[in-house]
C-alpha positions in Angstrom: 5.2 -27.0 16.1 4.9 -30.1 18.4 3.9 -33.0 16.7 0.4 -33.9 16.5 -0.8 -36.5 19.1 -2.5 -40.2 18.0 -2.8 -42.9 20.1 -3.2 -46.0 18.3 -5.0 -49.3 20.2 -4.1 -52.9 18.9 -3.6 -56.2 20.5 -1.7 -57.7 17.9 2.0 -56.0 18.3 3.0 -57.2 15.0 0.3 -54.6 14.0 1.5 -51.6 15.8 4.8 -52.0 14.3 4.1 -52.6 10.8 1.9 -49.1 11.4 5.2 -47.5 13.1 7.0 -48.1 10.0 5.1 -46.5 7.1 6.2 -43.3 5.6 2.6 -41.8 6.2 3.1 -42.0 10.2 6.8 -40.0 10.7 4.6 -36.7 10.8 3.0 -37.2 14.2 3.5 -39.1 17.8 2.0 -42.4 17.7 1.7 -43.7 21.2 1.0 -47.4 20.6 -1.3 -49.2 22.9 -2.2 -52.9 23.2 -5.5 -52.5 24.9 -8.4 -49.5 25.3 -8.1 -49.5 29.1 -4.6 -48.4 28.8 -5.7 -45.8 26.3 -7.9 -44.1 29.1 -5.2 -44.3 31.4 -3.2 -42.4 28.6 -6.2 -39.5 27.7 -6.1 -38.6 31.9 -2.6 -37.9 31.7 -1.8 -35.6 28.6 -3.7 -34.1 25.4 -4.6 -36.1 23.2 -5.6 -34.4 19.6 -6.7 -38.3 17.7 -8.2 -42.0 18.3 -7.1 -44.5 15.8 -8.7 -48.0 17.2 -8.8 -51.4 16.3 -12.3 -52.6 16.6 -11.5 -56.0 18.0 -9.6 -56.4 21.3 -10.0 -58.1 25.0 -11.8 -56.5 28.3 -12.7 -53.4 25.8 -13.6 -53.5 22.3 -12.7 -50.6 20.0 -16.3 -49.4 19.9 -16.8 -49.4 23.5 -13.4 -47.4 23.5 -15.0 -44.9 20.9 -19.0 -44.2 23.5 -15.8 -44.2 26.4 -14.6 -40.8 24.9 -17.6 -39.5 22.7 -18.2 -39.6 27.3 -14.8 -37.8 28.3 -13.2 -36.3 25.3 -16.0 -35.6 23.2 -13.8 -33.2 20.8 -11.0 -36.3 20.0 -12.3 -37.4 16.6 -12.1 -41.4 16.8 -11.3 -43.2 14.1 -11.7 -47.3 14.0 -10.2 -49.7 11.8 -12.4 -53.5 11.4 -11.7 -56.9 10.7 -14.1 -59.0 8.5 -16.5 -59.3 11.1 -16.9 -56.7 12.8 -17.5 -53.9 10.6 -21.7 -53.2 11.1 -19.9 -52.1 14.5 -18.0 -49.7 13.2 -20.8 -48.4 10.7 -22.6 -47.5 14.1 -20.5 -46.3 16.0 -19.9 -43.4 12.7 -23.6 -43.0 13.3 -22.8 -42.0 16.4 -20.3 -39.6 15.9 -16.8 -41.8 15.5 -14.7 -40.0 12.4 -14.6 -42.5 10.0 -13.8 -46.8 10.1 -11.1 -48.7 7.0 -11.5 -52.3 7.2 -8.1 -54.1 7.4 -6.3 -55.2 5.5 -5.2 -50.8 5.0 -2.2 -51.4 3.2 -3.9 -50.7 -0.3 -5.3 -47.6 1.0 -3.4 -46.1 2.2 -3.3 -42.3 0.5 -6.7 -42.4 1.7 -5.6 -43.6 5.2 -3.4 -40.0 5.8 -5.9 -38.3 4.0 -9.0 -38.5 6.3 -6.6 -38.9 9.5 -5.5 -35.3 8.2 -8.5 -34.5 7.9 -10.0 -35.8 11.4 -6.5 -33.5 13.2 -8.2 -30.1 10.8 -11.3 -31.0 12.6 -10.0 -31.4 16.1 -8.1 -28.1 16.0 -10.8 -26.5 14.6 -12.9 -27.7 17.7 -10.0 -26.5 20.3 -10.1 -23.3 18.5 -13.7 -23.2 19.0 -13.0 -24.0 23.0 -10.5 -21.8 22.9 -12.4 -19.0 22.1 -15.7 -19.5 23.8 -13.3 -19.3 27.6 -11.9 -15.4 26.6 -15.2 -13.6 26.2 -14.1 -10.9 25.1 -10.1 -9.2 24.7 -7.6 -9.4 27.4 -7.0 -5.9 27.0 -8.9 -1.8 28.3 -11.6 -1.7 25.9 -15.3 -2.3 26.8 -17.0 -5.4 26.0 -19.3 -4.6 23.3 -15.1 -4.7 20.9 -15.9 -8.2 20.7 -12.7 -10.3 19.1 -9.4 -12.1 19.1 -7.9 -11.2 15.4 -5.3 -9.9 14.7 -7.5 -7.2 12.4 -9.3 -6.5 15.7 -6.4 -6.7 18.3 -5.4 -3.6 15.8 -8.0 -1.8 16.6 -8.3 -2.0 20.3 -4.3 -0.3 20.2 -5.3 2.4 18.3 -8.5 2.9 20.6 -6.7 2.9 23.4 -3.2 5.6 22.3 -5.6 7.7 20.1 -8.3 7.3 23.4 -6.4 10.1 25.5 -5.3 12.8 23.1 -7.6 15.7 21.4 -7.4 14.8 17.9 -10.3 14.4 15.4 -10.2 10.6 14.4 -11.8 8.8 11.1 -13.3 5.7 11.8 -13.3 3.6 8.4 -14.9 0.7 7.6 -17.9 -1.7 5.7 -21.3 -1.4 6.6 -21.8 -3.4 10.0 -18.0 -3.7 11.2 -18.9 -1.6 14.0 -18.0 2.1 13.2 -19.7 3.5 15.7 -19.0 1.2 18.4 -15.4 2.3 18.4 -16.5 5.7 18.1 -18.2 5.0 21.4 -15.1 3.1 23.6 -12.8 5.8 22.5 -15.7 8.2 24.3 -15.3 5.6 26.9 -11.9 5.8 27.4 -11.2 9.2 26.7 -11.0 12.2 29.4 -14.4 13.3 28.1 -16.2 9.2 28.9 -18.3 11.8 31.7 -19.3 14.3 29.0 -21.8 13.3 26.6 -21.4 12.1 23.2 -23.3 12.2 20.6 -23.7 10.6 17.2 -25.2 12.0 13.6 -25.3 10.0 9.7 -24.7 12.6 7.2 -27.5 10.7 5.3 -30.0 10.6 7.4 -31.1 14.2 7.0 -31.7 16.1 4.0 -28.9 19.9 3.7 -31.9 22.1 5.2 -32.3 19.9 8.4 -29.0 18.2 9.5 -28.0 22.1 9.1 -30.5 22.7 11.8 -29.5 19.4 13.9 -25.7 20.2 13.8 -25.4 24.3 13.6 -29.0 24.3 15.9 -30.8 27.4 14.4 -32.7 31.0 16.1 -36.7 31.9 15.8 -37.5 32.8 12.5 -35.1 31.6 10.8 -37.5 29.9 8.1 -40.1 28.6 7.6 -41.3 27.1 11.0 -38.3 27.7 13.5 -40.9 29.2 15.6 -38.6 28.8 18.2 -34.6 28.8 18.6 -32.9 25.5 18.8 -29.6 24.6 19.5 -27.5 21.9 17.8 -24.8 19.3 18.7 -22.0 21.0 18.1 -23.9 23.2 20.8 -24.8 20.9 23.9 -21.4 18.6 22.6 -19.5 20.9 24.3 -16.7 19.1 26.1 -18.3 15.9 24.6 -17.5 13.5 21.7 -19.7 14.4 19.1 -19.7 11.4 16.3 -20.2 12.5 11.7 -21.2 9.1 10.7 -21.4 8.6 7.0 -19.3 11.9 6.5 -19.0 11.2 2.4 -22.7 11.7 1.8 -22.2 15.3 3.4 -23.0 17.2 1.2 -20.5 20.3 -0.8 -21.7 23.2 0.7 -22.1 21.6 4.1 -18.4 20.4 3.9 -17.2 24.1 4.0 -18.6 24.7 6.6 -17.8 21.8 9.0 -13.7 22.2 7.5 -14.4 25.9 9.5 -15.5 24.7 12.1 -13.1 22.9 12.6 -9.9 24.3 12.1 -12.3 27.0 14.5 -14.0 25.4 17.1 -17.0 28.3 15.6 -19.8 28.7 13.9 -22.5 30.1 13.5 -26.4 29.4 14.3 -28.9 28.7 11.4 -30.4 32.3 11.2 -27.7 34.0 13.7 -24.8 36.7 13.3 -22.3 35.5 16.8 -19.8 33.3 16.7 -20.5 30.5 19.4 -16.8 28.4 20.6 -17.3 25.3 20.9 -15.3 22.4 22.9 -16.0 19.3 21.3 -14.0 16.6 19.7 -15.2 15.2 16.7 -15.2 11.4 15.0 -16.0 10.3 11.8 -16.6 7.5 10.1 -17.4 6.5 6.6 -17.9 3.1 4.0 -16.5 5.0 2.0 -12.4 5.2 0.5 -11.8 9.4 0.4 -8.9 9.4 -1.6 -10.6 7.8 -3.9 -13.6 10.2 -3.5 -11.7 13.5 -3.4 -10.2 11.8 -6.3 -13.4 11.9 -7.9 -14.0 15.6 -6.3 -17.3 14.2 -4.6 -15.1 15.2 -1.4 -12.9 18.5 -0.5 -9.5 17.2 -0.7 -8.5 20.0 2.5 -10.8 18.2 4.6 -9.6 15.3 4.3 -7.0 16.5 5.2 -8.4 17.8 8.5 -10.6 14.7 9.1 -7.5 11.9 8.2 -5.4 12.4 11.6 -5.9 9.8 13.1 -6.7 6.4 10.7 -8.9 3.4 12.1 -9.5 0.5 10.0 -11.7 -2.3 10.9 -12.2 -5.5 8.2 -15.1 -6.7 7.4 -16.4 -10.2 9.1 -15.2 -12.0 6.1 -11.8 -11.2 7.0 -11.9 -11.8 10.2 -14.0 -15.0 10.6 -11.8 -15.9 13.9 -14.0 -13.8 15.5 -17.8 -14.6 15.0 -17.7 -17.7 17.7 -16.9 -14.8 20.2 -19.3 -12.4 18.8 -22.1 -15.3 18.2 -21.7 -16.4 21.7 -21.8 -12.9 23.0 -25.3 -11.8 21.7 -26.4 -15.6 21.9 -26.0 -15.3 26.3 -27.2 -12.1 25.6 -30.3 -12.4 23.7 -30.9 -15.5 25.7 -31.8 -13.2 28.7 -34.1 -11.1 26.8 -36.0 -13.5 25.5 -36.1 -15.5 28.6 -35.5 -18.8 26.5 -32.8 -21.3 28.4 -30.3 -21.4 25.2 -27.3 -22.7 26.1 -24.3 -23.0 23.1 -24.6 -23.0 19.1 -23.6 -26.4 17.5 -20.6 -27.3 16.7 -22.1 -27.3 12.6 -23.7 -24.4 13.5 -20.9 -22.4 14.1 -18.8 -23.8 11.5 -21.5 -22.9 9.2 -21.0 -18.9 11.1 -18.0 -19.2 10.6 -18.1 -20.1 6.6 -20.2 -17.9 5.8 -19.1 -15.0 4.0 -21.1 -12.1 5.9 -21.4 -9.1 3.5 -23.2 -7.0 6.1 -20.8 -8.0 8.8 -21.3 -8.0 12.2 -24.4 -6.6 12.1 -25.9 -9.0 9.8 -24.1 -11.3 12.2 -26.3 -10.6 15.0 -29.5 -10.3 12.9 -29.0 -14.5 12.3 -28.1 -14.8 16.3 -31.3 -12.6 17.3 -33.4 -14.4 15.0 -31.9 -18.1 15.9 -32.6 -17.3 19.2 -36.4 -16.6 18.9 -36.8 -19.1 16.1 -35.2 -22.4 18.5 -37.2 -24.3 20.6 -34.6 -26.5 22.2 -31.6 -25.9 24.2 -29.2 -25.3 21.0 -29.1 -23.5 18.4 -28.3 -25.7 15.7 -27.7 -25.0 11.8 -31.9 -25.7 10.8 -31.7 -22.1 12.7 -30.0 -20.2 10.2 -30.8 -18.3 7.5 -28.6 -19.8 5.1 -30.1 -22.7 5.8 -27.5 -26.0 6.3 -23.4 -25.5 6.2 -21.3 -26.8 3.8 -21.1 -29.1 7.4 -23.7 -30.8 7.8 -23.7 -31.8 3.9 -20.7 -33.9 4.3 -21.7 -37.8 4.4 -21.4 -39.9 7.8 -19.9 -42.8 5.8 -19.0 -40.8 2.0 -15.1 -40.1 2.3 -15.6 -38.2 -0.8 -17.5 -35.6 0.5 -15.6 -35.7 3.2 -12.1 -35.3 1.3 -14.0 -33.2 -1.4 -14.9 -30.1 1.1 -11.5 -30.1 2.3 -9.4 -30.3 -0.4 -11.8 -27.0 -1.1 -11.7 -25.4 2.5 -8.1 -25.6 1.7 -7.9 -23.7 -1.8 -9.6 -21.0 -0.1 -7.0 -20.5 3.1 -4.3 -20.4 0.6 -6.3 -17.9 -1.7 -6.7 -20.9 -4.8 -2.9 -21.1 -4.0 -2.2 -24.9 -5.0 1.0 -25.0 -3.8 0.2 -23.8 -0.5 -2.9 -26.2 -0.2 -1.0 -29.4 -1.0 1.2 -28.5 1.5 -1.8 -28.2 4.2 -3.4 -30.8 3.0 0.1 -32.7 3.5 -0.1 -34.7 -0.3 1.6 -33.5 -3.7 0.9 -30.7 -5.3 0.2 -33.1 -8.4 -2.1 -35.1 -6.1 -4.3 -32.4 -5.3 -4.4 -31.3 -9.0 -5.8 -34.8 -10.2 -8.8 -34.7 -7.1 -9.4 -31.1 -8.7 -9.9 -32.1 -10.9 -12.3 -35.4 -10.0 -13.7 -33.9 -7.9 -14.7 -30.7 -10.7 -13.4 -28.1 -8.3 -13.1 -24.5 -9.1 -9.8 -24.2 -11.2 -9.0 -20.6 -11.1 -5.9 -20.8 -9.7 -1.8 -19.0 -8.3 0.7 -20.2 -9.3 
C-alpha cells in the first residue's frame, strides 16, 4: 500500500528540513515546497491526501492557499501552522473548514500533531470512499438495479442470485426484517428463465390459517361458509412462474405438513376439492429466523426444512455492511426527489457520516424511510443532519477547535472498527497500545475490550 501523500509548505527551508527529520514523518510521503503557488502546481498534476501549510508566506499566504484548495479540491484537508501574531487568521480558516491549526514551535506538542495528521488522513479516506460510492450507482454484475451495494456481503448475494437464477430449485433466503429478502427473490425471478411468467409474493404471517390455505390452494364453491364461488389459489396461477413465501417460519404446523407434500409432488387440492391439481411453479421462501433453531425447538418440521434448504442465500444486516449505505441512500434520494419534485442535489458529508454511524435496527427498510422523510422535510437543496430523525450525528458534535473532542471521537471509532481490540485499534491510530489505554482512561471510554 502506498504511503499517504502530504504537501508541506513553508518558505523557511530550515523548517522544512527539520520537519522531514522528525520521527513521525517517516510514515508518510511528504513533499516539501517553499511556496503556495508551487503547491497549486503539484495539486494540478497529482493526487494529494493532506496539506500542511505555514500561514505567513510571501506572494500567497497559507490562508489564501486554503481558500483556493477549498474551492478547487474541497475533499483535501488542510492543517495550518502559525507563528505568533497570525493565529486569528488560522482560527477563521478553521471556522471555514480547515481541519486544524498549530502554533509554532510544534516540538513540544508533536504527539498531538501526528495524531491530528492521522485524523485528517482518516477523514480524507472517508471522503474518497464516499466519492467512489457516488460514482458506482449499482453493482457491476448482472443483477437488477434494486440490489444496491458494493460490500463483500452484497456481492456474495449477487453472485448467488446469478448462480441459482436459472436452476429449477427451491431457494431459502435468510435475513433480518427489512434487509430486502423479497428484492432478492424478485432479482432471481428477473434473471431466471421464468422472467416472462408471473411472480407472486405472500407472507405466511399475513393471514389466519384458513385464509392462508384459501389464498394458496384455492377453494371450491361451498367449501366453507362464505365460499360462494370457486377460487383459484396462487399455487395454481403460479404455473410456470415463481411463488415467493415470506416468513415461512411463521407457517402453522398443519400448513407445514401440506406444504411439504406440495414441494415434493407439485400437486395439491383446492380446499373442499377431490381432484389433485398439478402446477409447475418454482418456490422461493424467506425467513428472519434461524430455521435450524426452530426445528430444534419443535416449531418447524425437520423434513420440510430439508426440502427447503437446498440452496440458501444469507443477507447480512445493514449494520454489518455499512459501506453500502451511501449507495442505497443516494439511490433513494434520487427516486424520492423526483417523485416529490424536490430539487435536492445530494447529502452533506456530515449527514452521510451520521447515516453510516447509525446501527439501523430496521435495516434497509428503515434507511429508505429515513431518506423519504428527509426529502419531504428538506426545504433546501441538500440533506443535512437536521433532516435525520436521530438528530445530529457524532461527527457534528465535534468542536472545530477542540482537538480533545476530535481525538476522543476517532479513538472511539477505531475501537468500534476493531471490535474493541486495543492492539488493533492502536495500530490503526498509529500509537502504542500503552498510549491508547491511557487515553481510553482519560476520556472514560468503554473499557470492555479484547486483549
